[in-house]
C-alpha positions, 0 to 999 in steps of 0.5 A: 500500500503506497501513500504519496505525501506532499508536505506543507513545508520542509520542517520536521513537524510537516515532513518528518512526523508523518514519516515517523508515524508511517514507520509504525505501520506496514504502509509505504509513505513516499515523500519528496527529497527535502531539497525539493521543498524550498526553505522558509521564504524560498518557495519550492519549484512547483514545476519540479513538485508537479513532475515528482508527483506525476511520476510517483502517483502512477502506482500509488493508492493515496495522495496526501497533498498540501495545496499550499505547497502544490500551488505556492511552494510552501506555507510561508510562500503562500503568504508572499506569492503573486499568483493569479486566480487563473494560475491557481485554476491551471495548477489545481486542474493538474490534480484532475489530470493525476486522477485521470492517470490513476483513477483508483487513487484517493486524494486527501488534500489540505489548504490553509486559510491564511493567518493574520498575525496580530503583531509586527514581524516579517519573519514569516510574512511580507517585509511590510508586516514588520511595520504594518502587521498589527494594523493589518490584523486590526483592519481585518478584525474591525472589517469583520465586525462591521460586516456582521454589524457587531461594531461600536461607534468607537470601532467605526472611527478606529477602522477609518483611522486604520485604513488611512494609516496603511498605505494603499499599495500595502493593503491592496497587496495583502488583501489581493493575496488573501482573495487569491488564496480564498479563491483557491479554497473555493475551487478546491471545493469544486474538485471535491464535488467532482470527485477529484479530491476525495477529502479536503481539510481547510485548517484555520492557521492562527485565527480568531473570532473576528478577522479576515480568516473568520470572514473567509471561513463563513463564505467557505462553510456556505459553499460547503453546504450548498454543494452538500459536502459536509462529509467530505470537507473539514474546517477547523483550527490547525496547520502543521499537524494536518499531515499527521492527521491525514496519514492517520485517516488513510491508515484507518481507511486502509485497515478498516479501523475506526478507533474509539476515544474516551476524552478526559480533561484536567479542568472541568472548564477545559472543553469550553475554553477557547485556545490561544490563536483559535476561534472555538472551544477546545471540545469542538476542536477535539471532535473535529480532530478525532473525526478527521483522523478517522476516529470517534468519541465514546462516552466511557472508557470501558468501550474505548480503544484509547483514552485521550487525556487532555491537560486543558487550561481553565481560561481562554485566549491571552490568559493562557500561559506559555512556558516563558511565564513563571508559576507566579505569572500564570493565571490563578486558575492554573492552581484553582480550576485545574487539579494536577494530582487528580489528573495524574491519578486518573492517568495511573488508573487508565495505565493500570487498566491497560488502556492505550493512553495519549496525553494532549498537553494544551494547558500552555501554548508553545510547550509542555506544562512542566508542573504536569511533566514533573508530577508524571516523572515523580509518579514513575508514569513517564514510561507508561504513557503511549503518546504525547504532544505539547507544542505550539498551538492546541490544534498542532498538539491535538493532531499529532497526539491523536494520530499517534494514539490512533496507530498505537491503538490499532497495533495494540489491538492487533498485536503488531509488536514489531512496530513498538520500538518505532512508536516509542522512538516518536514518543520520546522524541516528543518528550525531548522536543516539547518538554525538553526544548520548548518548555526548558532549553529554549528559554535557557538559551534565550536567557543565558547564551544568545547575546554572547553569541550575537544571536536573537530569537529570530536569527542565530545564524552567525554562530549557528554551529556553536548554538546548536552544539549548546542546545544538544548538550542542554537536551542531553542533560535534560534526558539524563535528568528526566528520562529513566531509560536515558541509557536506551536513547541516542540523540542525534542531529540536533539542528535549527531548521530555520536558524531561529529559536522557535523550533528545533530538529532532532533525531532520537534512536530508541533501541529495540527490546528495551520497552518498559 
């Protein structure tokens, strides 16, 4: 069974994670060479991408395709391109040609609703976003409120002021690109209706209740309903995890497996909070993530294939903490509306029952909650958990851990022990990256090392090898201090994919025959 996969970009979360999931299965996942995928603001050569796809899909059973990569050359180029609607149509019609050449292939596609960051930074946006980013965000926010008749008199005045403060050529460049991207999503819906694309995910990248994304989402939902595509299109918050989600979906389809999840929260308010950078309640996002991956939610753990333990905050949006915040800086609800001890006891109970257990650590944004992780360590539970994620947004975390838990539950149910070491490898890589790097080492580096090596958060290129070496040493120290099976883990190839501190690349080797 061959699956061809075109990722959103070349970073580990998009390229490597699905490959690591595939290594836990008997499915063949074929991906492009990393060099073919561009790098950050440098777009992939879409003509070469097309040639590669056209060759690989001839004998493939599935194509999982990022349309942002297929159309524009990657996630960041999708925010920078000058493509026209006609060019988009011509490119998307190439999917029809591929389907014609392999009528039995199932095409699972995803294409983002472009984000609108609320801050000034050109790191992943057009250069003018360094000056006008916050104003462009505010423009979209107020325009959407006005369109929905939700604005105040003060907001009407503020909108007129913002329009006058953004140069016309910048506003036109930004909004025209959004129109092209929105057109691409609508045209993709037509491909679903025609049976060319079998399933489409439209993830909302870093979105909010009001704004450009919200406005575009409403238009897309209306079109989905008009075309009768509710069962073939999913729209929910996410981005970099969707490759994992769609691999899990393909896996479930191939295996005719529909995993059942019992979902348990650390906070009573957890299902109802709205995560940072998202537009809906956590509980609703979890429904979308599990359904899209091929699973279902059940009402009790007795009938479930797996338990998803959701470490959830009790507050929403900007009140949600990040690892950089001290315990004193966190919202008081982290210690009044969230019972860590009870949550850890519940994890122990499900482990003792022999349940496949995944932890979605979304209590903080951009990394693990060290309070929870230290408790799990103290209770000797770290090595008893089957899957874990706690990185970047809630959607990123959910998609990653749900995909892993899905495959793990199938392998447990069908005694596929030969894949266990690869599953543990991915699990420990998640701990090292999400807990070790994102929650601890990254902040040590920022505090103690960057300045002396003439580096900033967004640019560590001047002394890259030295900084990567220090990160490697810090992560090795983390492993030695926190993982009981440290002598069974080898950490290699620690690197900074985009020469900044936001993410890290690493390879973990877990030796067979050492599973606890």
